[in-house]
N, C-alpha and C positions, 0 to 999 in steps of 0.2 A: 457642491456643499451649499448649502441656505443661511447655516448659524455658524456662531463660532464658540458655541457651549454644547456640549451633549452628555448625556448622563456616561455613555459608552464608547470609547474606539476602540475598534477591533484591527490591528492591524494583520492585514494579509486575508487578501477572497479566495483562500483554498476552499477544500470541502469542508474542513474544521472550523475554519472563521466562517464560513456562511451559515452552517449550522448553528453555533453560537449565536450567531446575530437573529438568526429566525428566532430562538427561543427566548432571548431577551427583547427583542421587538414585541414578540408576542406577549410577554410580561408587563409591556407598558414603557419598557425605555425608551429614551431617545437614543440612537443609536446610528454611528457611523462607520463605514467599514472602508479602510484605505488600500489600496493595492497597488504597487509600484508598476506592474504590466498594465496595458491596455486589456489582455485576455482574463476573463476568471477561470477561476479553479486551480491555479497553480500548478501541480504535478498529476492533476486530471483534466486538462484542458485538450480539445479537439483544433485544430489549426488548420487553415489553407494553406498548406506548405507550397504548392504547386496550383497554378490555377487548374480551378474545378476537383481538385484532389484535396479533401478533407480527412488529416490523418491526428490518429490518436497521439500526441507527442508524451504524453505520461504515461497514466495506467489505461492499459488493453482494456481491461472490463471492470464493471461496478459489481461485482458479484458479491463482494464484503460488505457491502453498505446495509447498515442494518435496518431491517424491514419495521423495526418500531417508528423507526423516525421518519421512514414514509409513509407511514400510517397517520400519524401523529401530525405531518405538515401538508398532508393531504398532496404530496408530491405529483401523483399519476392527474391530479387536476390542472397542474402548472407546468406541464410539457413532458415530465420525465413516461417514457413509455420504453418498458426492457421489451429485449428481443432475446429469445431462448433456442440455443444452439440444440441441433439434433447429438453433435458429437461432444463429450466433454474434453477427450485429449485423442489425437491420432500421431503414432509414433510410426513414421517411416522405415523402412532398412533397406541397407544395402545389398545384405547376403541373406535375407530372408523374409518371411510373412511379415507384414506391417500388421500392427496391433490399434485397434478402437477400443476405447472406451466412453461408453454412451451415457446420457443422463439417465437411459433407462438400466436399471438393475439386471432385469433379464436380458436384453439383448447384450448388455455386458459380459454376463455369465456364459450365454454361448459364445460370444469371441473368444472368451478367453478358454474356453473347452477346446479351441483348436490347440493350444499349446499345450494344457496342462488339466485334466479333469479333477485333480486334486486342487489346482486354485482355482478353478470354476465352483467348486463345492465350499470352498473356505470363504469366497468374496462377500456372498452376502452375510456372515457373521463379521467378517471385516468391518463392513459397513456399520453395521449395527454397534460394533465395538467404538468406531470412530464417532459417530452420532453420539454415542452415551456421553463421550469424553468431551468432546468438541461442546457439548451442552452445559458442560462445569465450566469452561472457559467463557462461553457466552454469558453465563450468568455473573460470573467475576467482572467480565469486561464492562457491565453497567453498573458496577460499584464504584465509588470512591476509596483509594486504597486508605488503611489507616495511617498516622503519622508515627512511623517507630522512628527511635525507640520512644519516644516521649506519647503513648496511645493512651487515649481516653475512650472511656465507659461506650459514649454514645458513636464514638467511629468504629469500635469493635461490635456494636449490635449487630448490623447490618451482616456482617461476617460470619457472625455466630448463627443467624437466620441461614446464609447460605451453605454454612456447615452441615447445619440441621439435615438440607434440604440433599446434600451430598451424601451423607450418612444413610439417606433412604435407598439409595444404589445399592447398599448391600456392604459388608465389610469386604469383600471379594473383589468388587467393583472398584471400591476406593483403595485397596492396596495396589491394583492394578493400574489406575490412574497415576497414583504415585511412582510406582516402580518406572513405567514407560516415560513419563515426563521429562526426566533426564538422559534418554536414551538415546543415541544414534539412528538415525533413520535406518540406515545401513542393517544396522544389529535386530532393529524392532521388525522389519520387512523381511528377513531370514529366518522370523519366527513363524511367517505366513505363509510365505510363496515359495515358489523355485524358479518360476519364470523370470529370466531377466530383463524380458522387454517390460512386464508387470510391474517388477520391482522398479523400473527407472522411470514408467510412467506417474507411478505415486510418490516415487520417492525424491523426485524433481521438487515437489511442492515442500520438501523438508529443508530445502536450503533457499527458498525463494527471497532474492533481496539480501541475502546474507555472504559475508565472506568467510564462508565454512562450507567446508566439503562433508559427502553424506556419512563419512564416519566420524564426525564431531559429535562430541555428548551435546544433547539439548536440541537436536535437530529434529528429532519427534516431536516437541513440541512446536514448534513452526508448522509441522502438516497438519496438528490439531486446530491449530490458529486459522488456517486456510481453508479448514472445514467448516468454521463456524458460518451456519446459515446455507450451510450447502444443499439441506433437504435429503431425505431418507436416499434416494438412488446415487448419490454422487459422492465423492471424496475429496473434493474442493468447490467452495462459492464460485461459480462464475456464470454471470449473465452480463449481456451487451444492451448497448443503450440506441434508441434511433437518434440518429445525428452525430453520435459518437458519444465518448465519455463524458465529452465537455457539456453534453447537454444537461448531466445531472447537476452541474453549477448554475448551469442557466436556470433550471426548475427552483434550485434553493435562493437565487438572487430575485425570481419571481414573488417566492413567498416572504423572502427579505423586505421587500418593498411592499408588498401588501399590507406588511404590520407596521409601513411608516418609517421604516429605517432608511438610510441612505448609501448608495456605492459609490464611491469615487476610484478612477483609474487614472493611470498614467504618472502618477507622481508618490514617490513611497514614503516613508517616514525617515528621517532624518535622526532626529533623538525623541527619548522621550524624557518629558521634563518632570523633575524630582526636587521638591522643596521638603526639607525637614523630613527625608525618610518618607515621603508620600508622594504619590501620583497628581500631576496638575494637569496633564494632557501630553500633547505632541507638537514637534514641530517638522512638517513636511520638507522635501527637499527644494521645494520654492519659494521655503522660506517662510511660509505662512504656516502662524501658531495656533490650535485649535485646543482650549480647554474641556475637559473630561472630567467626572467625579472617579471613572475607573478607564484603565487601560488594559485590553486582553489581546496577549501576542500569540498568534497561530504560525509563528515562524520559528526557524529553530532556536534552543537556547543560546548557544554560542553569538548567534546574532545579538540577540534580544539583549543578552546581558554584557555583551563585550563591544558591540559597537551602537546600539541604540540607547544603553545607559551607560554612563559614566563607570566603569568598574571599581574604581578606587572609594565608590560609597558603598562598597558592598564588603562584608565580612571573609577576611582571607580566607578563613575554611570552606566557606560557601564556593569561593571562587575556585580554590584548589579543585574540589570536588567537581566543577563543572569542565575543568580541563581536562578531568581523566575520562570523561563520556568517548565512548568508541564508538565513532561513527562508520569507517572502513567499507566506502562504496565499492560495489562489485557488478555493477548491471549498466550498460549501455542499450543505446536504442538506435536501430537502423530501420527509418522507413523508406518503404518502394512505391512509387507510381509505378502502373503495370498496365500492358498493352491488353494483356487476356489474362485468365485467370491459369496460374501454373498447373503443373500435373506432378502427381508422385507417385510410387509404386504402390500399386492396390488402391488407391485413392479414388473416392466419388466424393461429388459436391458436398453431401451430406456428412462426409467424413472430416471436411475441412472447415465447417462453420466452426468448431472449437478452436481448442490450441493445437497446435502441431509442434510436436515436441521433436527437434533433432538430438537425441540421447540416447544411444544405443543399450546402455547398461549403466550401471551405478559406479564401475571401476571407471568406464571413461569420465564421467562427472568428476570423479577423486582427483583423476589425473590433471582436468582443467583446473581445479583448486588448486593444485600442487605446483602449478606454474604461477598463478595470480599471487599465491602467499608470498612470494619472492620479488613480487614489482612487476612480472612478465605476464605480457596478455597470453592468454592459453593457446598452444598451439593443438588442443584439441576442444575446441569451441563448442558449447551446449547453446543451443538456440531454442527459443520460445516464441512462434508465429501466431500470428492472428490475421485472418484477412476476412475485417469486418464488412467489407462491400458485400461479400456475399449472403448476409443476411439484410443490410441496408444499402440499396443501391444508390440512396441519395450522395453517399459519401466520394464518388467517382464518377466520371462521365459515363453516359450508355456502354456496356459491353466491356467497359475497364473495370480494373481494381486497385484497392491499395492494400499494402500489406504493412504490418509492424512486427520487427523482428527485436525481441529482448535477449541480449547477449550475455552468456556468462562465460568465464570471469572476466571483469575488466577492472583491475584495480585503479583507484583514484592516484595513487603515488609509483609512478613506473620506474625501474630499477636504473634505466641509463638512457631514458629519454624523456618527451613528454607529449601531452593529447594533441598539442597544436600540430605537432607534424607526424603524429601517428593516427589521427582522425581519419583520414582517408584509406590507409592502409588498413584499419581496421575494417571499413566497408568494403575493401577489397577482397578481403579474407574471408568475410561473410559471403558474399557472392562466390566466389570459390568452391565453398562448402555446400552452397544451396544448389550450385549447379550440378554437384554430384548425385545429391538426392533429387532434383528436377533439370534433368538433361535439357537444354535449351532455354533456361532461365533468363540468362544475361540478356537473351536477345529481347526478353519482354519487359525491360525496364527502360521507362522513359523518365525517372527521377529518382534522386536519393536523397535522402537527408541522415547525416550521422549525428549521433548527440552521445557524446562521451561521459563519464562521471564528472570530468571537471567543465560540462556544457550544461550540466544539469546544477552545478554550483552556482554557476556566472548567471544564466538565464532564469531559473527557477528559484535559487536561493537555497538547496540541497546542499549542508554542509558534506564536504567530500563526494557529493555524488549521491548519497544515502539515501535512499528512497522511504525510509524509516525514521528520518530524524535521530538514527542512533540506533545502531544494533540492537538486535532483539535476542540477544541470548539471554539464559536464565538469569544472570548477573544484572540484566538492565530491562527487568519488567515488574509489574505491580509496584509495590511500595519501594521499590529502587529506581523507578524511572518518575523524573529524569535522573536525579539523584535522591540518596536515603534523607527522610526529613521533609521533603518536598513533592511528595507525590499527590498532593491533596489540591494540584492547581492553582495555588497560592504561591506567592514569591515572600522574600524578606522586604520588598518594599511594599508597604501600604497600599491598598489598592491597583496594585500591579498582579494581572491573573497570567495562565498559561492556558492554552488550548489546542495546541498543535499537537502532530504526532509523535513529538518526542514526550508528552507525557502518557499515560495510563489509558487506553489500553495498549498505544503503541500506533504504529504504522498501517500502511494500506488503506483504501478507499471505503473508510467503516464509518466514519463522522461520528463516533463515540468521543472522542476527546473533546470536540467540541459541545456534544451532549451533555457529558458529564461535568464540562468547565461551567455550563450555563447553569445546571442545578443550583453547582455550589454557589455561585454568585448571587442567584436568586436567593438561596438559604440565606447566606450574609446578609443582603440589604434586608431581609424580612427580620432578620435578628436584631439589627440595628435602628 
């Protein structure tokens, strides 16, 4: 840090904080990004967990990252290199044929036809329906929600334009969108398909990161959200990055610095200084005070307002609404360093370069949730595996591999124990399940890292281990995110803004909360 005074201080060098910093720097502001960890990227980092093995400790892929940001910031000129897998999903089965869904529609239809000609015939129509619906969500994701209930005409105008665009889809499509949005993913898929493996492959995405089962209402919304920017042949946006997911953060950091902004790591923010209801700057954990016209927080709302700000200066109603935000983290991660590539029944290397889903059917997924909702680690664990070293050999020593496993469901609040004592037993449970699907797997392991919801809270600042900074149910999206009346990235404190995943449009590595917040900040500056 070369200055004591900045136009803007951004708290947190996760994806959204870096995106906001890039756009604010591009607008000519003097920007400082402050990150508590030495590593950039937050929950989208790639770290050398074991010597020679670089692992994604957060997001396994960056497929949701918005292509508009990539284009406008020229990220592919600053170190971002996409790697596209052949397979989207591979579902190994213990007692039957394994199923592969490819990024190629025709290859997927041919594969599905082995199970059901009916499902193969409907698959193309299903993709078109998902694409048209997710395009609506993408359009909404790029807009700032209106300030309900105190809505103003200038806030509503962009949404009226979006409404007209949706209307052009036709009355039938519009009514279908409104019908399926609150549906459970189980009911929605029952309307289309009969093959349990196919419904599991698709329905798994409807509960991604949620403490909800596939029979919960609103999970079809999450399926559509995961499909934004997926392309015409895929049901989920999934792309990998050379060097690991953390290279997206590095590319953004290169752009941030190119526009003259500074990034400071290794010291977090102790508190946000406020005087007479207006932001003055921040005080770092090392005691250094830095002044700024504006402060933009990309960390979760609870940490921002209950730890960094004195909550006694906030309105009681605002505090009450904040306390009602539901987090409910449900995902753990187990990273493995492997001696060689594991084998699965019916697999070839081009089937393993995407996501490998251990979920025989949606009934197993529902039973896994049944355990978790009572605070128990699921006995029927459901796994989402990636082996990124298949596409990128720089992540592991020659001939060796890294594997990341997202584990569902793993509740933050355990019924009769705690994660400090259950951490390694969860890792053992994952290994035992993988050994069933890939005999000899445990003999390949040379290193293992287990990250529980508690670890994600302690190390990465994710409240209750929630990867979205708040559940993404229908009650916590759009103009209700983070809370009603404060969905426009502004806060009750003058010149304090929010740009994290707890704001619209929500979590996942999209970059859109940072993108939208930067646009609103620039608008406020020009107006003033």
